[in-house]
C-alpha positions in Angstrom: -4.2 19.8 3.4 -4.4 16.0 3.1 -1.2 14.2 2.2 -1.6 11.1 0.2 1.2 8.5 -0.5 0.2 6.8 -3.7 1.9 3.4 -4.1 1.7 2.2 -7.7 2.5 -1.5 -8.0 1.5 -2.3 -11.6 3.9 -2.0 -14.5 1.0 -1.9 -17.1 0.4 1.8 -16.6 -2.3 3.0 -19.1 -3.6 -0.6 -19.5 -3.8 -1.2 -15.7 -7.2 -1.6 -14.1 -5.8 -0.9 -10.6 -4.1 2.3 -11.8 -7.2 3.5 -13.7 -9.3 3.1 -10.7 -6.7 4.7 -8.4 -6.4 7.7 -10.7 -10.2 8.1 -10.6 -10.0 8.2 -6.8 -7.2 10.8 -6.9 -9.1 12.9 -9.3 -12.2 12.8 -7.1 -10.2 13.7 -4.0 -8.6 16.6 -5.9 -12.0 17.9 -6.8 -13.0 17.9 -3.1 -9.6 19.2 -1.9 -7.8 21.3 -4.6 -4.6 21.6 -2.5 -4.3 17.8 -2.1 -0.7 16.7 -1.8 0.2 13.4 -3.6 3.5 11.7 -3.2 3.8 9.1 -5.9 5.8 6.0 -5.2 6.0 4.1 -8.5 7.6 0.8 -7.7 8.7 0.3 -11.3 10.6 3.5 -11.6 11.9 3.7 -8.0 15.1 2.0 -7.1 14.3 0.2 -3.8 17.2 -0.7 -1.5 18.3 -4.3 -1.6 17.9 -6.1 1.7 21.5 -7.2 1.5 24.4 -7.6 3.9 24.9 -4.1 5.2 21.2 -3.5 5.6 20.7 -6.9 7.4 23.6 -6.2 9.6 22.2 -2.7 10.4 18.9 -4.3 11.2 20.3 -6.7 13.8 22.7 -4.1 15.2 19.7 -1.9 15.9 17.8 -4.8 17.5 20.8 -5.5 19.7 21.3 -1.9 20.5 24.9 -1.8 19.2 26.3 1.2 17.2 26.1 1.1 13.5 29.2 1.2 11.3 29.3 4.0 8.7 28.4 1.5 6.0 25.5 0.2 8.0 24.3 3.7 8.9 24.3 4.7 5.2 22.4 1.6 4.3 19.8 2.2 7.0 19.4 5.8 6.1 17.9 4.7 2.7 15.4 2.4 4.5 14.5 5.3 6.9 13.9 7.7 4.0 11.3 5.4 2.4 9.6 4.7 5.7 9.4 8.5 6.3 7.2 8.8 3.3 4.7 6.5 5.0 4.9 8.4 8.3 4.4 11.7 6.5 1.1 10.6 4.8 -2.4 11.0 6.1 -3.7 8.5 3.6 -2.0 5.6 1.8 -3.4 4.7 -1.6 -2.4 1.4 -3.2 -2.9 0.3 -6.8 -2.1 -3.4 -6.8 -2.7 -6.2 -9.4 -2.9 -9.8 -8.2 0.0 -11.8 -9.4 0.0 -15.6 -8.8 -2.7 -15.2 -6.2 -0.6 -12.7 -4.3 1.1 -9.3 -4.9 3.9 -8.2 -7.3 7.4 -8.9 -6.1 8.2 -5.1 -6.2 5.5 -4.5 -3.6 6.7 -7.3 -1.5 10.2 -5.8 -1.6 8.8 -2.5 -0.5 7.0 -4.1 2.4 10.1 -6.0 3.4 12.2 -2.8 3.3 10.0 -0.6 5.4 8.6 -3.1 7.9 11.3 -2.4 10.5 11.2 -2.1 14.3 11.0 1.6 15.4 10.3 2.7 11.8 6.7 1.5 11.2 6.2 -0.7 14.3 7.4 -1.3 17.8 8.1 -4.6 19.5 8.8 -5.0 23.3 9.4 -8.8 23.2 5.7 -9.5 24.0 3.6 -7.6 21.5 3.8 -5.5 18.3 2.6 -1.9 18.1 2.0 -0.1 14.8 3.3 3.4 14.4 0.8 4.6 11.8 -2.2 5.1 14.0 -4.7 7.6 12.8 -3.9 7.2 9.1 -6.2 5.8 6.5 -5.7 3.4 3.6 -7.5 2.9 0.3 -6.6 -0.4 -1.5 -7.5 -0.7 -5.1 -7.0 -4.4 -6.0 -7.3 -5.8 -9.5 -7.8 -9.5 -10.4 -8.2 -11.2 -13.7 -10.8 -13.8 -12.5 -13.7 -14.0 -10.2 -12.9 -14.5 -6.5 -16.4 -15.0 -5.2 -16.8 -17.9 -2.7 -18.4 -20.1 -5.3 -15.9 -19.2 -8.1 -13.3 -21.5 -9.6 -10.8 -19.3 -7.7 -12.6 -18.9 -4.3 -11.2 -16.1 -2.2 -10.8 -18.3 0.9 -8.2 -20.5 -0.7 -6.8 -18.5 -3.7 -6.7 -14.9 -2.6 -3.5 -14.0 -0.8 -3.6 -10.4 -2.1 -6.3 -8.7 0.0 -5.8 -10.6 3.3 -2.1 -10.0 3.2 -2.3 -6.3 2.5 -5.1 -5.7 5.0 -3.2 -7.6 7.7 0.0 -5.7 7.0 -1.7 -2.4 7.2 -3.2 -3.4 10.6 0.2 -4.6 11.7 1.7 -1.1 11.1 -1.2 0.6 12.9 -3.7 1.4 10.2 -7.2 0.1 11.0 -9.3 2.5 8.8 -9.0 0.5 5.6 -11.2 0.8 2.5 -10.8 -1.8 -0.2 -12.1 -1.5 -3.8 -11.8 -4.6 -6.0 -11.7 -4.8 -9.8 -12.4 -8.4 -10.8 -12.9 -10.4 -14.0 -10.5 -8.2 -16.0 -9.7 -11.2 -18.2 -13.3 -12.0 -19.1 -13.4 -9.9 -22.3 -13.7 -6.2 -23.1 -17.4 -5.8 -22.1 -16.9 -7.4 -18.7 -13.6 -5.7 -18.1 -15.0 -2.2 -18.9 -18.0 -2.8 -16.8 -15.9 -4.0 -13.8 -13.6 -1.0 -14.1 -16.5 1.4 -14.3 -18.2 -0.1 -11.2 -14.9 0.0 -9.3 -14.3 3.6 -10.2 -17.8 4.5 -8.9 -17.0 2.6 -5.7 -13.6 4.4 -5.4 -15.2 7.8 -5.8 -17.8 7.0 -3.1 -15.0 5.8 -0.9 -13.1 9.0 -1.4 -16.2 11.1 -0.4 -16.3 9.2 2.8 -12.6 9.4 3.5 -12.2 13.0 2.6 -15.0 14.1 4.9 -14.1 11.9 7.9 -12.1 13.3 10.8 -8.4 13.7 10.1 -5.8 11.6 11.8 -5.1 11.9 15.5 -1.3 11.7 15.1 0.9 13.9 13.0 4.5 13.4 12.1 
Protein backbone atom coordinates (compact mmCIF):
# COMPACT_ATOMS: atom_id res chain seq x y z
CA UNK A 1 0.00 0.00 0.00
CA UNK A 2 1.34 3.39 -1.01
CA UNK A 3 1.06 6.18 1.55
CA UNK A 4 0.65 9.67 0.13
CA UNK A 5 0.92 12.90 2.07
CA UNK A 6 -1.11 15.44 0.12
CA UNK A 7 -0.22 19.03 1.02
CA UNK A 8 -2.87 21.46 -0.21
CA UNK A 9 -1.58 25.04 -0.26
CA UNK A 10 -4.37 26.88 -2.11
CA UNK A 11 -7.38 28.43 -0.33
CA UNK A 12 -9.40 28.63 -3.57
CA UNK A 13 -10.57 24.99 -3.32
CA UNK A 14 -12.99 24.20 -6.19
CA UNK A 15 -11.64 27.17 -8.20
CA UNK A 16 -8.00 26.20 -7.76
CA UNK A 17 -6.03 24.94 -10.76
CA UNK A 18 -3.39 23.27 -8.60
CA UNK A 19 -6.02 21.41 -6.55
CA UNK A 20 -7.94 20.35 -9.65
CA UNK A 21 -4.81 18.81 -11.17
CA UNK A 22 -3.72 17.26 -7.87
CA UNK A 23 -7.13 15.63 -7.45
CA UNK A 24 -6.84 14.19 -10.97
CA UNK A 25 -3.50 12.70 -9.94
CA UNK A 26 -4.99 11.19 -6.78
CA UNK A 27 -7.93 9.74 -8.71
CA UNK A 28 -5.59 8.16 -11.25
CA UNK A 29 -3.44 6.68 -8.49
CA UNK A 30 -6.52 5.32 -6.73
CA UNK A 31 -7.58 3.60 -9.96
CA UNK A 32 -4.19 1.90 -10.11
CA UNK A 33 -4.01 1.16 -6.38
CA UNK A 34 -7.47 0.95 -4.73
CA UNK A 35 -6.03 0.64 -1.21
CA UNK A 36 -4.07 3.88 -1.59
CA UNK A 37 -3.66 5.75 1.71
CA UNK A 38 -3.93 9.54 1.50
CA UNK A 39 -3.13 11.83 4.42
CA UNK A 40 -4.50 15.29 3.57
CA UNK A 41 -2.69 18.27 5.05
CA UNK A 42 -4.86 21.26 4.14
CA UNK A 43 -2.83 24.28 5.16
CA UNK A 44 -5.93 26.46 5.35
CA UNK A 45 -7.79 24.27 7.83
CA UNK A 46 -4.82 23.00 9.84
CA UNK A 47 -3.55 25.04 12.76
CA UNK A 48 0.20 25.07 12.29
CA UNK A 49 2.41 25.72 15.31
CA UNK A 50 3.80 29.20 15.62
CA UNK A 51 7.58 29.32 15.61
CA UNK A 52 7.49 31.39 18.76
CA UNK A 53 9.53 31.63 21.96
CA UNK A 54 9.10 28.11 23.41
CA UNK A 55 9.61 26.43 20.03
CA UNK A 56 12.67 28.54 19.24
CA UNK A 57 14.10 27.86 22.69
CA UNK A 58 13.43 24.13 22.23
CA UNK A 59 15.18 24.22 18.85
CA UNK A 60 18.34 25.76 20.27
CA UNK A 61 18.27 23.59 23.38
CA UNK A 62 18.22 20.57 21.08
CA UNK A 63 21.10 21.94 19.02
CA UNK A 64 23.09 22.52 22.21
CA UNK A 65 22.20 19.10 23.62
CA UNK A 66 20.61 20.52 26.76
CA UNK A 67 17.41 19.05 28.28
CA UNK A 68 14.12 20.62 27.29
CA UNK A 69 11.84 22.19 29.85
CA UNK A 70 8.28 20.80 30.03
CA UNK A 71 7.01 23.83 28.07
CA UNK A 72 9.68 23.38 25.42
CA UNK A 73 9.04 19.63 25.18
CA UNK A 74 5.32 20.22 24.66
CA UNK A 75 6.01 22.78 21.95
CA UNK A 76 8.52 20.53 20.20
CA UNK A 77 6.10 17.59 20.29
CA UNK A 78 3.77 19.56 18.01
CA UNK A 79 6.60 20.10 15.54
CA UNK A 80 7.58 16.42 15.66
CA UNK A 81 4.00 15.31 15.04
CA UNK A 82 3.80 17.23 11.77
CA UNK A 83 7.26 16.07 10.66
CA UNK A 84 6.18 12.49 11.38
CA UNK A 85 3.54 12.79 8.65
CA UNK A 86 6.32 13.43 6.14
CA UNK A 87 8.38 10.53 7.46
CA UNK A 88 5.38 8.19 7.23
CA UNK A 89 4.74 8.95 3.55
CA UNK A 90 6.03 7.12 0.50
CA UNK A 91 5.02 10.00 -1.78
CA UNK A 92 4.47 13.68 -1.03
CA UNK A 93 2.05 15.47 -3.34
CA UNK A 94 1.92 19.27 -3.29
CA UNK A 95 -0.77 21.50 -4.83
CA UNK A 96 0.76 24.98 -4.82
CA UNK A 97 -0.25 28.29 -6.42
CA UNK A 98 2.36 30.93 -7.16
CA UNK A 99 1.92 33.99 -4.96
CA UNK A 100 4.07 37.05 -5.61
CA UNK A 101 6.49 34.91 -7.62
CA UNK A 102 6.94 32.48 -4.71
CA UNK A 103 4.76 30.27 -2.48
CA UNK A 104 1.82 31.01 -0.13
CA UNK A 105 2.86 32.04 3.36
CA UNK A 106 1.05 29.05 4.86
CA UNK A 107 3.33 26.68 2.95
CA UNK A 108 6.38 28.69 3.97
CA UNK A 109 5.25 28.37 7.59
CA UNK A 110 4.93 24.59 7.20
CA UNK A 111 8.42 24.37 5.72
CA UNK A 112 9.82 26.54 8.52
CA UNK A 113 8.11 24.35 11.11
CA UNK A 114 9.25 20.93 9.87
CA UNK A 115 12.73 21.81 8.58
CA UNK A 116 14.48 20.86 11.79
CA UNK A 117 17.69 19.01 12.56
CA UNK A 118 17.11 15.32 13.36
CA UNK A 119 13.49 15.55 12.18
CA UNK A 120 13.83 15.92 8.39
CA UNK A 121 17.59 16.45 8.05
CA UNK A 122 20.88 15.96 9.86
CA UNK A 123 23.83 18.32 10.20
CA UNK A 124 27.27 17.39 11.51
CA UNK A 125 28.83 20.84 11.30
CA UNK A 126 30.18 20.18 7.81
CA UNK A 127 27.30 18.90 5.68
CA UNK A 128 23.53 18.45 5.64
CA UNK A 129 21.88 15.07 5.18
CA UNK A 130 18.22 14.63 4.26
CA UNK A 131 16.21 12.01 6.15
CA UNK A 132 13.56 11.33 3.48
CA UNK A 133 15.68 9.24 1.15
CA UNK A 134 13.69 6.82 -0.97
CA UNK A 135 10.53 8.90 -1.03
CA UNK A 136 9.06 10.50 -4.12
CA UNK A 137 7.49 13.89 -4.66
CA UNK A 138 4.93 15.16 -7.16
CA UNK A 139 4.67 18.95 -7.39
CA UNK A 140 1.61 20.50 -9.00
CA UNK A 141 2.38 24.19 -9.49
CA UNK A 142 -0.08 26.78 -10.78
CA UNK A 143 0.83 30.19 -12.20
CA UNK A 144 -1.37 32.91 -13.62
CA UNK A 145 1.08 33.98 -16.33
CA UNK A 146 3.54 32.47 -18.77
CA UNK A 147 6.97 31.69 -17.26
CA UNK A 148 8.75 30.62 -20.43
CA UNK A 149 12.28 32.01 -20.97
CA UNK A 150 11.00 34.62 -23.42
CA UNK A 151 7.87 35.61 -21.47
CA UNK A 152 7.34 38.92 -19.68
CA UNK A 153 7.83 36.93 -16.46
CA UNK A 154 10.80 34.70 -17.42
CA UNK A 155 11.36 31.81 -15.06
CA UNK A 156 15.02 32.62 -14.57
CA UNK A 157 14.27 35.87 -12.77
CA UNK A 158 10.60 35.71 -11.69
CA UNK A 159 10.01 32.11 -10.64
CA UNK A 160 10.88 31.49 -6.98
CA UNK A 161 8.20 28.82 -6.63
CA UNK A 162 9.55 25.79 -8.50
CA UNK A 163 13.28 26.26 -7.73
CA UNK A 164 12.63 26.79 -4.03
CA UNK A 165 10.37 23.77 -3.60
CA UNK A 166 12.59 21.45 -5.62
CA UNK A 167 15.67 22.62 -3.68
CA UNK A 168 13.89 22.10 -0.35
CA UNK A 169 12.83 18.58 -1.32
CA UNK A 170 16.42 17.71 -2.24
CA UNK A 171 17.58 19.26 1.03
CA UNK A 172 15.39 16.86 3.04
CA UNK A 173 16.57 13.90 0.96
CA UNK A 174 14.02 13.55 -1.86
CA UNK A 175 15.65 13.39 -5.28
CA UNK A 176 12.85 11.62 -7.19
CA UNK A 177 10.84 14.77 -8.00
CA UNK A 178 8.21 15.14 -10.73
CA UNK A 179 6.86 18.61 -11.44
CA UNK A 180 3.66 19.41 -13.33
CA UNK A 181 3.04 23.07 -14.14
CA UNK A 182 -0.28 24.80 -14.89
CA UNK A 183 0.41 28.17 -16.49
CA UNK A 184 -1.51 31.10 -17.97
CA UNK A 185 -4.55 30.56 -15.73
CA UNK A 186 -5.28 34.30 -15.94
CA UNK A 187 -5.30 34.38 -19.74
CA UNK A 188 -9.05 33.80 -20.11
CA UNK A 189 -11.38 30.77 -19.81
CA UNK A 190 -10.29 29.02 -23.00
CA UNK A 191 -6.59 29.20 -22.20
CA UNK A 192 -7.18 28.36 -18.53
CA UNK A 193 -9.28 25.27 -19.33
CA UNK A 194 -6.80 24.08 -21.95
CA UNK A 195 -3.89 24.54 -19.55
CA UNK A 196 -5.67 22.64 -16.78
CA UNK A 197 -6.59 19.81 -19.14
CA UNK A 198 -3.01 19.49 -20.39
CA UNK A 199 -1.68 19.54 -16.83
CA UNK A 200 -4.16 16.85 -15.75
CA UNK A 201 -3.00 14.63 -18.61
CA UNK A 202 0.61 15.21 -17.59
CA UNK A 203 -0.21 14.46 -13.94
CA UNK A 204 -1.95 11.20 -14.85
CA UNK A 205 1.05 10.13 -16.93
CA UNK A 206 3.35 11.04 -14.06
CA UNK A 207 1.26 8.95 -11.68
CA UNK A 208 1.52 5.94 -13.98
CA UNK A 209 5.30 6.24 -13.84
CA UNK A 210 5.44 6.82 -10.10
CA UNK A 211 2.98 4.08 -9.20
CA UNK A 212 4.90 1.46 -11.15
CA UNK A 213 8.41 2.50 -10.16
CA UNK A 214 10.21 0.66 -7.33
CA UNK A 215 9.05 1.50 -3.83
CA UNK A 216 11.24 3.45 -1.43
CA UNK A 217 14.28 1.84 0.05
CA UNK A 218 13.72 3.25 3.53
CA UNK A 219 10.65 2.76 5.73
CA UNK A 220 9.62 4.53 8.90
